[in-house]
C-alpha positions as CSV (number, residue, x, y, z in Angstrom):
1,M,68.9,81.0,27.1
2,N,67.4,77.6,26.1
3,P,66.4,76.9,22.5
4,L,62.8,77.0,21.6
5,V,61.9,73.3,21.3
6,R,58.8,71.4,22.4
7,P,59.9,68.9,25.2
8,R,58.8,65.3,24.9
9,N,57.9,64.8,28.6
10,D,56.4,68.1,30.0
11,R,53.4,68.3,27.7
12,V,49.7,68.9,28.3
13,I,48.5,69.1,24.7
14,A,51.4,69.8,22.4
15,G,54.1,71.3,24.6
16,V,53.9,74.8,23.2
17,C,53.5,76.5,26.6
18,S,56.2,74.3,28.1
19,A,58.6,75.3,25.3
20,V,57.9,79.0,25.8
21,A,58.3,78.6,29.6
22,R,61.7,76.9,29.1
23,R,62.8,79.5,26.6
24,F,62.1,82.4,29.0
25,D,63.0,80.6,32.2
26,M,59.5,80.6,33.6
27,K,57.2,78.0,35.1
28,A,55.1,76.1,32.6
29,S,51.9,76.5,34.7
30,T,52.4,80.3,34.6
31,V,52.7,80.3,30.8
32,R,49.6,78.0,30.5
33,L,47.6,80.3,32.7
34,L,48.7,83.4,30.8
35,S,47.8,81.7,27.5
36,V,44.3,80.8,28.7
37,L,43.7,84.3,29.9
38,L,44.9,85.8,26.6
39,V,42.5,83.5,24.7
40,L,39.6,84.4,27.0
41,F,40.1,88.1,27.5
42,A,42.4,89.5,24.8
43,G,40.8,87.7,21.9
44,L,44.0,85.9,21.0
45,S,43.0,83.1,18.7
46,L,43.7,79.4,19.2
47,W,45.1,79.6,15.7
48,A,48.2,81.2,17.3
49,Y,48.7,78.0,19.5
50,V,48.2,75.8,16.5
51,L,50.7,77.8,14.5
52,L,53.3,77.6,17.2
53,W,52.6,73.8,17.5
54,I,53.5,73.5,13.8
55,V,56.5,75.9,13.8
56,I,58.3,74.9,17.1
57,P,60.2,71.7,16.5
58,N,60.2,68.7,18.8
59,E,63.1,68.1,21.2
């Protein structure tokens, strides 16, 4: 399993979704879509994204 780090080259905003995708061996676009759906329909706050942005280190 890959370490949870934000990549320098596969970022859209901060690289959080890309980091999660690499960690769990998924496509980044799938994780991005799931995160948008969670924000819109499950009430997951954008604060979770910001928190992960702060917590997950850069590559």
